[in-house]
Structure formats: C-alpha cells, structure tokens
N, C-alpha and C positions, 0 to 999 in steps of 0.2 A: 627170472626177469628182474632187473633192477628198477627201483622207483627213482633213484637218483641217476640222472643222465650225465655221464662224464663229458659227452660232446657239448651239451647245452651249457653246462657249468663252465667248461673251458672256453666256450665261444665268448663269454663275457670278458674273459681275460685277453683273448685274441683281439677283441674290439678295443680294449684299453691299450694294448700294444700298438695297434694300427693308428688309433686316434692320436696317440702321443709318440709317433714314430721318431720325431726329432729328439725328444727326451731320451728314448730308448736307443737311439742311434741305429735304427733298422731301416731297411728300404722296402716299401710295399709296392708291389707291381701286379698288373693283370697278367695272369699266367695263361697257358694254353687252355682252350675250350671254356674260357670264362672263369677259370679257377683264380684263386688269390694266392700270391707267393710273398712270403715275408722273409727277406734275406737278413740274417742276424750275424753275418760274419764273412761273407764271400766278398762282396763289394762294399757292404756296410761295415762300420767299425764294431757295432755291438758293444758289449761290456758287462759289467757286474749286474746292472739292473735288467738288461735284456735276459741275461742268463737266469736271474732270479725268477722273473715272471714266466719264462719258458719252462722252468722247473715246475711251477704251479700248473701250467698248461698241460705238461706231460702227465701230471698227477690227476688230470681230469677235474681240476678245481676242488679236489677233496683233500688237499694238503696245503700247508703253508711253508714258505721258504724265506730265510733271512740271511743276510751277509753279516759276519761278525769276525772277531779275532779269537783264536783259541790257543791254549798252550798244549803242545804235543811233546810230552817229556821235556818241558822247559824251553822248547823252541816255539816262539810266537808266530803264528801264520794266519793269513786270511782264510776264512772257512765259510762253508754253507751249513746252516742248520735247517733241518726239516722236521715237521711233525704232522701226524695224521691220525684222526679218530676212525678212519675207514681204510685201514692199512692194506687189506687184500684187494679191494676194488681200485684204490688209488695207485697201487704199485703194480700188481700182477695183471689187472684188467685194463690198465691204461699205460703206466709209465714204462714198464718193461719193454725193451727193444726186441720184441719177439716176432716181428714180421719182416722176413727177408724179401724185400721188393726188388726183383730182378726183371727188367723189361729191356730187351735190346742190349745196348751198352751200359745202361743205367743200372747201378746196384747200390742200395743203401738199406740199412736196418731202419725199419719204421717203428716209431714209438708214439705213445699218446693215445688219446681217446678214440681215434679212427679204428684202432685195433678191436675195440669192443663192438664195432659194427661188422668188421670183416671176420671176426672170431678167429684171428690168427694168434697162436695155434689153438685149434678147436678143443683138444683134450683139456687144456688149461681152463677154458671157459666152462666146460662141462664140470670140471672139478670144483670150481668156485661158484657155479650156479649163477653167473651174471651174463647178461647181454644188454646192450644199449639199444634204444630206439630213438633215432634223431634224423631229421631231414638234412642236417649239416654235419660235416665231418672235419675233424682237425687232426693232422698228422705232422710229426716232427721227424725230419731226416737229418742224421749226422753225416753231412756230405758237402763237398765243394763243387758238385755239379748241379746245374738246374734241371729239373725234370722237363721232359718234352711232352708232346701231345699224347703219345702212347702210354706214358707213365700215369698221367692224369686220368686218362680213360680207364686204365686198369684199376687204379686205386678207387676211383669213384664207383666203378662197376662192382668191385668187391664189397664196398661199403653200402651199396644200394642208394647212393645219393646222386644228384645231378652234378656234373663237373663244376657248374657255377656255384655250387654250395660246398666246394672243397677248399679248405685252407691248409696250405703247406708252409711249414716253417723250416728254414734251412740253417743249420749250425755246423760249419766245418770244424773238424777236430783241432785245427791250429788256432782257432779263435778263442778269445776270453769267454764269449757267450757259451761256447761248447764246454769249456773247462768248468764253468760254474754249473751248468745243467747236468754234467756227468757226475760231479761231486754230489749234486743234489739227488742222485740215485742211491745214496748210501743206505736208506731204509729198505728200498727195493732189493738191493743186492743181498742183504741178509735174509729177506723173505724168500727170495729165489733159491738161495742155498738151502734153507730149511726145507723147502719143497723138494729139492733135488735129493736130500738125504732121507726123505720119507716122512717128514713131519706133516701132520694135517694142518695146513696153513689157515684153514677156516677157523681154527682156534685162536688165531692172533687177533686181538681186539684193539690194541694201541701200538703205534710205532713212532719212534723219534730217533734222531741221530745227527751227527755232524761229521764233516770231512774237510781236510784242507783243500783249497782251490789250487789246482795245478797251474804252474806258470806256462803260458803259451810258448810254443817252440816252432820255428818255421819249417823244421824237418818233421814230416808226418810221423815217422817211426818214433822219434823222441817224444813228440806231442802225445801220441797214443800211449807210450810207456808211462808218461807222467799222469795221464788221465786215469790209468789203471792203478798206479802205485799209491795215489792219494787215498784210495779206498782200501786196497790190500794191506797197506802199512800204516795208514793214518785214520781210517774210518772207524768211528765209534757209534754203536747202536744200542738202543734200549727197546724192548718189546714187552707188552702186557699180553699174557695168554690166559685162557680159561681151560685148564687141563687137569685131568683126574689123576695122573700118575707122575709124581715128582721124580721118582727114580729114572723113569724113561725120559722125562724132560731134561734131567741133568745130563744124560748121555747125549741127547740131541744137541744141547748147547755146547758140549765139549767138542763135537764134530763140526760145528758151524764156522768158526773163524778161519781166515785164510791160512793161518799157521798149521791147520790140520792137513794141508796139502803137501805132497812130496816135492812140489816145485817152489815152495815158499823159501824166501831168504835172499833173493837177488832182485835187482830192478827188473821190471817187466820187459823193458826193451831188450835186455840181455837174455831173458828166458825165451822171448819170442824169436830172437836171432838164433839161439841154440836149437830151437824147434824147426829151423829152416823156414821161418815166417809162415808156419802152418798152425793156425789156431787149434786145429783138432789134435795136434800132438801135445798140447799143453793140458795138464791135469785140470779137468773142469772144476774140481773142488777148490782150486786156487781162488776162484772168483767169489770173494766173500769179504765182509768187513774185517778189519784188524781185531776189533774188540766187540764182543757180543754180551749183553746183559739181558736176562729174561726174568720178569717177575710174574709169578703165578697168582692171579687175582683170586683163585679159588682157595689156595692154601696159605698165601702170604710168603711162600718160599722164593728166594732170589738166587739165580745162578749166573756166574760170569765165566767167560773163557776168552783167551787171546789177549793181546796187548798191542799198543802202538809201538812200532819199530822206527824210531826217529833216525837211526843210522842209515837204513836203506832208503827211507823217505828223503833224507837230505841229499844222498847221492843222486837219486832220481831227479830231484828238483834243481840240482846244480848249486846247492848251498854248501859253502865251504865250512 
C-alpha cells in the first residue's frame, strides 16, 4: 500500500491545467456521465507547456519535467528533461502506458495515476507492492478519439470511482503536447526495459534523463515513428540503484539500451513498415533509451552502455 497517492498528487496538477486552460492552450469540457475531459491536441492547440505538465501528471506528481535545449552529438535540439526520487512508483505504477482500454470501437493505451487504482497490469503492481487509494482518478490517453459513455463507465468502474470523479486527458500522437509527454517517458522506458530483462526494479532509487522532442507530423505513421526514435536514438538516462552485485549489474546495464536489439539501426517508421505494421513482430528489446548510465550507491561503481545515434535521429526528424 502506498502512502503517497499518485491520483491525489496528480489532481493538483490537473486543476492547475484546467484553471489556466488558456495559458496551456487546452479545452476543458464536461464528458459523458459527468466526467471531465481535457483536450490537449485534438481541437485544442496544446504545446510545450501542456506537454510538460501532462508529463508530470502521468508521473503521478512524483517527478518533475522541464523543457530545454540539449546537444545530441553536436546537433542542438529542443528536449524534455525529467527527474524523480520515486522512480518505480512515478514510472511503472503511474506513467507506463500499460492499460489497453478497448471498449466498442474505442481503443487507446491508458497511462497515468488511474492505473494504480485499476491495477493494470496486476502482476506489475504485485511486483512493486504499490496500489493507490483515491476517490478521484486521472487517466491520460494518447488518442485522437473522444471517449464515449461506455468508455467512461468502464474506466470509472475499473478504478472504483464515480464517473463524475474521473478526469481524462487526451493527447493525439500528431500533436506537440503528445510529442513532449512521450519524450517525457524517457526514464520510464529504461526502467521498463530493466524490468523486462529481469532486473529487480525495486532496487532503483533515483532516475533522471532527457530526450529530444519529436517534431509533430500530420501523418500518423511518421508521427509515431518520430515519437519512438527520439527515445531509441536520442534518449539519455541515469539511474541510482542499491545493488549488491556489481558484476551482475554491469551485465544488466549492457543489455539495457536500444542498441542491444536486433532491430536497432533504422528509423522506427521503417522498422514498423517492414514488420507489416504489426507491433508484435518488432523485437520488444528495441524499446529502450539510446544511452543508459547506472550508479550503484552501495559501491560507488558506475556503468554506461549505448550511445546517441544522431544519424538515425536526424533522418527520422527530417533534419538535413
């Protein structure tokens, strides 16, 4: 049981987003069954600031995001920087887009604090020993469709909250808001990969990282390609762990970056096309940061693997 409530902490940020909707360029509306919908890129323009605060909402209020410029092998690009002192709860219990919400014709991956009420996926929450208790739920969908009554009813039911206490934020892939909040998943992507390769993620005590912000593209496939490539070829992460075996830790780090995948080396849009637009035909080990550095607070040892690939990154972003 968590003493920090990701939904309650995130709700403070949602209220800031709604109270200052003109500043954030989002549209707030009454959704089905009394729910609240925040459009951050379908009809609304959204932008850097909407994406930044949505990143923090996705992290359940347990991480900070900022917009900066960073050098990626000499190419200066806008970037998102994130850091958290609660890495596992902020990322895996909240930010990770681990809830496949499919109701009727609606399908979207749900991320954010509501997952810690629905416990989707359950095995992950059992592993990290966290669940939230809150009368209000906040969910973020990367979609260009607005949820109907059946979606609201399903999500509220799974979270055990009244539909009138459900807050839904929408960020379509082709919007700048989405591009910012996807790059803001940089720390989460590395933790997810460490979990996939068998590392005990409960040993991760600090996390920070940065990734370039993908330029929006009106074509969904291209936009999705860019949103992946900024992490796979430009994402840089640092983790603090409390771990007893440096030799094992060194091996885990070497297997973590995207370059450890057989599919590494081409823009994601091309990889996706070659896989017949079937996500499940892509090597799951590809989904990881370009560069991973881990410092062991128990021994003082530091391990690094992977690197930024500015060539593939530039091709994907359309930079000559």
